[in-house]
C-alpha positions in Angstrom: 0.0 0.0 0.0 1.3 3.4 -0.9 2.1 6.0 1.8 -0.6 8.3 0.4 -3.2 5.6 0.5 -2.2 4.6 4.0 -2.4 8.2 5.2 -6.0 8.4 3.9 -7.2 5.4 5.9 -8.8 6.0 9.3 -7.1 5.1 12.5 -10.5 3.9 13.8 -14.2 4.3 12.6 -17.0 5.0 15.0 -20.2 3.3 13.7 -23.3 5.2 14.8 -26.7 3.4 14.2 -30.1 2.5 15.4 -30.7 -0.9 17.0 -33.1 -1.6 14.2 -30.2 -1.5 11.8 -27.9 -3.8 13.9 -27.8 -6.7 11.4 -26.7 -4.4 8.6 -24.2 -2.6 10.7 -22.7 -5.9 12.0 -22.0 -6.8 8.3 -20.4 -3.4 7.7 -18.2 -3.8 10.8 -17.1 -7.3 9.8 -16.1 -6.1 6.3 -14.2 -3.2 7.6 -12.3 -5.4 10.1 -11.5 -7.9 7.4 -9.8 -5.1 5.5 -7.8 -4.2 8.5 -9.7 -1.1 9.5 -10.3 -0.8 13.3 -14.0 -0.2 14.1 -15.7 1.0 17.3 -19.1 -0.7 17.3 -21.4 -0.8 20.3 -22.3 -4.5 19.9 -18.7 -5.6 20.2 -17.1 -2.7 22.2 -19.6 -2.3 25.1 -19.5 -5.2 27.5 -21.9 -6.1 30.3 -21.3 -3.7 33.2 -19.4 -1.0 31.4 -20.6 2.6 31.6 -21.9 2.9 28.1 -22.0 6.7 28.2 -18.3 6.9 29.2 -17.3 4.3 26.6 -19.1 6.1 23.8 -17.6 9.4 24.8 -14.1 8.0 24.9 -14.6 6.3 21.5 -15.9 9.5 19.9 -12.8 11.4 21.1 -10.4 8.7 19.9 -12.0 7.8 16.5 -11.0 9.9 13.6 -13.9 8.9 11.3 -17.6 8.7 12.0 -20.0 6.6 10.0 -23.7 7.4 10.5 -25.9 4.5 9.3 -29.5 5.5 8.6 -31.5 2.9 6.8 -34.9 3.6 5.2 -36.7 1.4 7.8 -35.3 3.5 10.7 -36.3 6.8 9.0 -39.9 5.6 8.8 -40.2 4.9 12.6 -42.1 7.4 14.7 -40.0 9.2 17.3 -40.1 7.4 20.6 -40.8 4.0 19.1 -37.1 2.9 19.1 
């Protein structure tokens, strides 16, 4: 891989999503990881008794890319239903 291409890759990607989109986001995280890109994904990075608020805050500060996943099904849900 060239230095320019390597410099363009993220150090870590934060995946932001609705729980309704979890199966799709799981697939995205698996593909990114197979390509050697570190991913912060709540399903795999927040464990049992951890303080999720603190974990998310730390990840947002650390990650240099953010991927916001909004699927059509989520956009059609009424506020307060998720």
